N, C-alpha and C positions, 0 to 999 in steps of 0.2 A: 581431511574428511570431505570438505566441500569439493575439492578437485575430483575426488574418487566418485562422488554422486554425479557430477558434471559428466565425467567420462562414461559412467555406466548408463545413465538415463538419456543423455543427449548425443552420445557417441563422439565426444570431443576428445581429439587426441592430445598427448602430453605436450608436443611442441606448440600447439595452439594455446593451451593453457599457460605455458611459459611465456609466450609472447603477450598475452593478455596481462599477466602479472607485471611483466617488464614494462609494458606501456602504461599501466596504472602507477608504477613507481616513478616513471618519468614525468607523468602528469603531476603527481603529488610533489615532486621535487620543484617542478616549474612553479606550481602554486606557492611553495615555501619561498622560493627565490623571489617572487613577484612582491613579497611583503618585506623584503630586506631593503635597508637604504642603500642606494647606489650614488656613486660620485659622478657628477656631471649631468648633463641633460642632452636630450636628442641623440644624434648620432655619436656625439662625444662620449655618452654614457655607454653605448655599445662598444665603441673602440676601447674604453676603459676596462669593461668587462672582458673583452677578448685579451687584453693585456694581463689582467688579474688571472684568468684561466690558465695562461701560459705559465705565469709565475707560480701559482698554486699547484698545478697538476703536471706541468710539463708538456701538455697538449697544445699544439699550435693550430688555431683555426685559420691562420693566414699564410703559412708557409709549409712546405713539405717537411714533415717530421723525419728525424733520422731512422735508420732501418729498424733499430731496436731501441725502445726506451721503456721506462716504468712510469705508468700513470697512477699516482696514488689515490685518485679520485677525491671527492669531497670529504668522505669519512673514512677512506682507506682502501677502496677497491672497485672492482668492476665485475659485471656479470655478462657472459657471452650468450647471445642468441643468434645462432648461425654466424653471419659475417658482421652483424650489427652489434655494437657493444654499448651497454648502458651503465651508467654510474650507480653503484650500491654501496653497501658497507662490507663487502667481502675482501679478503686479502688481494692485493694487486699482483697479478702475473706480469710477465714481460710481454709487451706488445710488439707486433710488427707495424705495418702501415695501416691497420684497420681504423676505419673512421669511427668517431664516437658521437653519441647524442649527448650534448652538454646542456642540462636544464638551465644553468645560470645564463648562457648565452640566449636560449630561447626566451627566457623571462625578460632579459635585457631588451631584446628587440621588440617583444610584445609591449612592454611598458613605453618604449620610444614611440611605437605606432599609436598606443592609446593616448599618449600625451599630445600627439599631433592631431589625431582625427576624433578623439573622444570614443564613445561607444557607438558604433554603427550597427544597424540591423544586418542580419546574415541574408543578403540577396546576392544575385550574380554580379551586379554592378559593383556592390561595395566588396565583394571577394575579389574582383579583378583589381580594384583600387588598393587594396591592402597588399595583395599579392605583388603588384608592381612596385609599391613603396618598400616592401620587404626585400625585393631584389635590388632595388636602388641602394638601400641601406647596406646590403651585403657587398654590393660593388664598391661602394665609397669605403667600406671597411677592409677591402681586399680579402674577403672570405674566400677560402678554397671552394671550388664547384661542388665537391662531394659534401662538404659541410653545409653548403647552401640548400642542397637538395635534401639532406637528411633532416635538417631542422625545419624545413618550410611547413610541412603539415603540422607539426607540433605548435609552431607559431600561429598559424591560421586557427587551429582549434582553440588555443589559449586566448586569442584576440576575441573571437566571437563567442566563446562559451565560458570562459573562466571569469567569476565574479567575486574573487577573493578581496579585491580592493574595494568593491562596492558593497559587501555584505552588510556591514554595519549601517551605512547611510540608507540602505534600502530595506531595513528590517520591518518597517511598518507595511510594507507590501506583502509581506509573508505572514502576518498575524491577523486574526479576525478583527473586525471593526470594533467589537466591544472592548478589546484589549488595547487598541489604538486610542480609544476614547478615555480609558483609565489612565493612560501614560501621557495624555495631552496636558501640557502645562496650563495652569489656570490663566484665563484670559486670552488664550491663543485662538483667534477666530479664523485666520487664514489657513486653508488646508494646504499640505504640501503639495508642491507642483507635480512631483513625480510619484510620490507614495500614494 
């Protein structure tokens, strides 16, 4: 129903709606992957994630895949949007050499960047810094060029916009002052530095 209203009122075509839905699914999956425990730290955690992706799904971020293989996905399938393939819950068809967007990889790189730089404000200098470090991590992990490019904007978006790991710690910034006062422990005089 929502899609019909969007198409009718705003003249949005089906392919654009499909892409918006697919992009939302990828962001949701990245957010979920960012809250899962990962083995290792820094670039080693990214390399471990690349290895796990290869083992779990058969998709290799570091070497050319065979001409035909089955990618079971995280929960059993993929969805095609033109030439870009996104992980979803649908049955897995056979694939050729089509590149995939792997949320687990994007989340792993985002966490690696956050653990090194913390949370930086989104300005041109910081975007360049994060982009260079992202490319360095991918070079060190021997990630294929197509996968580097396909994941780059998702990683940048997640680094600068995703707050799933900070949500609980920053809850006091989102509530009214009277509610903060109600839940302030007795005898606490110092105000939170960030909140």
